[in-house]
C-alpha positions in Angstrom: 33.4 -12.0 -25.0 30.3 -8.9 -25.3 28.2 -10.7 -23.0 30.9 -10.8 -20.5 31.9 -7.6 -20.5 28.2 -6.7 -20.6 27.4 -8.7 -17.0 31.2 -6.9 -15.9 29.5 -3.5 -16.4 26.7 -4.6 -15.2 28.3 -5.7 -11.7 30.6 -2.9 -11.6 28.1 0.0 -11.6 25.7 -1.9 -8.7 29.3 -1.8 -6.9 29.9 1.6 -7.7 26.5 2.5 -6.4 27.4 0.7 -3.3 30.8 2.6 -2.5 30.5 6.0 -4.3 26.7 6.5 -5.0 25.1 7.5 -7.3 27.4 11.0 -7.4 30.3 8.9 -8.0 28.6 7.0 -10.6 30.6 7.9 -13.6 31.9 6.0 -16.6 35.2 6.2 -15.5 34.5 5.0 -12.2 32.2 2.5 -13.4 34.9 0.9 -15.9 37.7 1.0 -13.7 35.4 -1.3 -11.2 34.6 -3.3 -13.8 37.8 -3.4 -15.5 37.4 -2.8 -18.9 37.9 0.6 -20.9 35.9 3.5 -20.4 34.9 3.7 -23.8 33.3 0.3 -23.9 30.1 2.0 -21.5 29.1 3.6 -23.9 30.0 0.9 -26.5 27.4 -1.4 -24.8 25.1 0.7 -23.3 25.2 4.8 -25.0 24.7 6.9 -21.8 25.5 6.1 -18.2 22.1 6.7 -17.5 21.5 3.5 -19.6 23.8 1.9 -18.0 22.9 2.4 -14.4 19.2 1.6 -15.5 20.2 -1.7 -16.8 21.8 -2.6 -13.8 19.0 -1.8 -11.4 17.0 -4.1 -13.3 19.8 -6.9 -13.5 20.5 -6.7 -9.6 16.4 -7.0 -8.8 15.9 -9.9 -11.1 19.2 -11.5 -9.3 18.3 -10.8 -5.8 14.2 -11.7 -6.4 15.3 -15.3 -8.0 17.4 -15.7 -4.9 14.0 -15.1 -2.8 11.6 -16.7 -4.7 11.7 -20.4 -3.3 11.3 -18.6 -0.2 8.3 -16.2 -1.1 6.9 -19.8 -2.4 7.1 -21.0 1.2 5.4 -18.4 3.1 1.9 -19.6 4.5 0.7 -16.4 6.6 1.8 -12.9 7.8 4.0 -14.3 10.4 5.9 -16.1 8.3 6.4 -13.6 5.2 7.4 -10.7 8.7 10.1 -13.7 9.7 11.7 -13.4 5.5 11.5 -9.9 6.1 13.6 -9.5 8.7 15.5 -12.3 7.1 15.9 -10.6 3.6 16.4 -6.9 5.4 19.4 -8.4 7.0 20.9 -10.1 3.8 20.0 -7.5 1.4 21.7 -4.4 4.2 25.1 -7.1 4.4 25.2 -7.0 0.2 25.5 -3.5 -0.1 21.7 -4.0 -2.1 19.9 -1.3 -0.1 22.4 0.9 -0.1 21.6 0.6 -4.3 18.3 1.0 -4.1 18.3 4.3 -2.1 20.6 5.5 -4.6 18.8 5.0 -7.6 15.5 6.5 -5.1 18.1 9.6 -4.4 19.1 9.8 -8.4 15.1 9.5 -9.9 13.7 12.5 -8.1 16.0 14.8 -9.6 17.0 12.5 -13.1 13.6 11.3 -14.2 15.3 9.2 -16.2 16.5 6.9 -13.8 12.7 6.7 -12.4 11.4 4.2 -15.0 13.9 1.6 -14.4 13.7 2.4 -10.7 10.3 1.8 -10.3 10.7 -1.4 -12.3 13.2 -3.2 -10.0 11.0 -2.2 -7.4 7.9 -3.9 -9.0 9.6 -7.3 -9.0 9.6 -7.5 -5.3 6.0 -6.0 -5.5 5.0 -9.1 -7.8 6.3 -11.3 -5.3 5.1 -9.6 -2.0 1.4 -9.4 -3.9 1.6 -13.2 -5.0 1.8 -14.5 -1.3 -0.6 -12.1 -0.1 -3.2 -13.4 -2.6 -1.7 -16.9 -1.7 -2.5 -16.2 2.4 -5.5 -13.8 2.5 -7.6 -14.8 -0.8 -9.6 -17.1 1.6 -10.0 -15.1 4.5 -12.0 -12.2 5.5 -9.4 -9.5 4.7 -10.0 -10.5 1.2 -12.9 -9.1 1.1 -12.1 -5.5 1.6 -8.5 -5.2 0.9 -6.4 -3.9 -2.1 -3.9 -6.9 -2.0 -1.9 -4.7 -5.0 -1.9 -1.4 -2.4 -1.1 -3.8 0.6 2.0 -5.2 -1.3 3.2 -2.1 -2.1 2.6 -0.9 0.7 5.2 -3.6 2.8 7.2 -3.2 -0.2 7.7 0.8 0.7 7.8 0.0 4.3 11.1 -2.1 3.8 13.0 0.2 2.1 11.7 3.0 4.4 12.9 0.4 7.5 16.2 -0.5 5.8 16.9 3.5 5.4 15.9 4.1 8.8 17.9 1.6 10.0 21.2 3.4 9.1 20.5 6.4 11.4 18.2 4.8 13.8 18.6 1.5 14.8 16.8 1.6 17.8 13.6 3.5 16.5 13.5 0.6 13.5 13.4 -2.3 15.6 10.6 -0.9 17.5 8.5 -0.4 13.9 9.3 -4.1 13.3 8.6 -4.7 16.3 4.8 -3.3 16.0 4.6 -4.6 12.6 4.9 -8.2 14.2 2.1 -7.0 16.5 -0.2 -6.2 13.7 0.9 -9.7 11.9 0.0 -11.2 15.3 -3.9 -9.2 15.3 -4.6 -10.8 11.6 -3.8 -13.5 12.2 -6.6 -13.5 15.3 -9.0 -12.2 12.7 -8.2 -15.0 10.1 -8.5 -17.4 12.7 -11.9 -15.9 14.0 -13.3 -16.2 10.1 -16.8 -14.7 9.3 -19.8 -15.8 11.1 -21.1 -18.8 9.8 -25.3 -19.9 9.0 -25.2 -21.2 12.4 -23.9 -17.8 14.2 -26.5 -15.9 12.2 -29.6 -18.0 13.0 -29.0 -18.2 16.4 -28.8 -13.9 16.1 -32.0 -14.1 14.7 -34.0 -16.2 16.6 -33.0 -14.4 19.8 -34.1 -11.2 18.5 -37.5 -12.5 17.6 -37.9 -14.3 20.5 -41.1 -12.4 22.6 -40.7 -10.8 25.3 -40.3 -12.4 29.1 -43.6 -12.1 31.0 -42.6 -9.7 34.1 -42.6 -11.3 37.8 -45.5 -10.4 39.8 -43.6 -10.1 43.8 -45.6 -13.0 46.1 -48.8 -12.1 47.9 -48.8 -10.5 51.1 -50.3 -12.0 54.0 -51.7 -10.4 57.3 -49.1 -11.4 60.2 -52.1 -11.0 62.9 -54.1 -13.5 60.3 -54.0 -17.2 62.2 -53.4 -19.9 59.8 -55.2 -23.4 60.4 
């Protein structure tokens, strides 16, 4: 029974963030959404902030678990971008982008929300980083790219595009199109690969070859001299 009440409060907190935002996430509104007594918020979590902290971790774990198999099947940057498109649409429809946006906004003013918000984001980053290591580990890109930093950049871009889409859908679409172009360019670099030993040897041979002898013009003949 206690576990069921706790789960209802976690789900109630997430739903309250979706519908009322961080400013409307009070013990009363969360309890009403969860269908439980307000006092149970403090009994199970101590404070509303602690409940919100637990809720964002709970929500991120659930959503990452839903996509884990799909992350595991990605074999290229193009497929990762396609998954990102699908994930963007699904998360926006489910209202989970709104939850994340509210927690990010709340964390700017309330530092107690920052660790939980960062922890929720880190679950997504870990999945993306695993994919990048798998698809880029044997390519030239792995030699100079910070894979962990790239995973965080992709996660940040996903969040930013999700929020941007809410105010400028066409602009967000163009930004995603630019990412597709970047993915295509990266794929071309992967296919090209590093120069092989034969390419290096050919280049050295060409550099070491002696210069060609200059061509001599043909000898001139006297047009008045009769040939016999």
